[in-house]
C-alpha positions, 0 to 999 in steps of 0.5 A: 449469486449468494442470497446474502449478496443479493440482499445487499444488491450485489450480483456476480456481474457487479462483483466481477466489474469491481474486481476488474476496476480494482485491478486496474487501479492497483496496476496504475498505482504500481506504475505510478510508485515506480521501480527502484525501491526494495520490494517491501517498501514498494508494497508499503507505498502501493498498499497505502495509496490503494487504501487511500483511494478505496477510503476516498482520501485520494481521488482516482484521477490524482493517483499519479500526482499523489504517488510521489508523496506515498513513495516518500512516506514508505521510504521514510517509514522503512528508514525509521523502522530500520534505524530502530531495529539497528539501534535495538540490535546494537543495544542488545549486543552492547548489553551482552558484551558488558 
């Protein structure tokens, strides 16, 4: 273990355990969010929920219950940004035509 990590009380074993735990949490979140979404929207939902778990905003035991809310939020954010991009393109095309 690197001396800088040892100073903070981290060992190779504790780091390995944390990485394995994080992988398990991430897989649970991916499963809870589900399929049927465009990959970018699913990634947004999974990442947001994962960060919420890491930040302590969502307890690990409530991942499955919170997944629907984070899935909907990602869909809404994607729809909003897609609409904004479409409007910007339409305005640009309209400006070029006129």
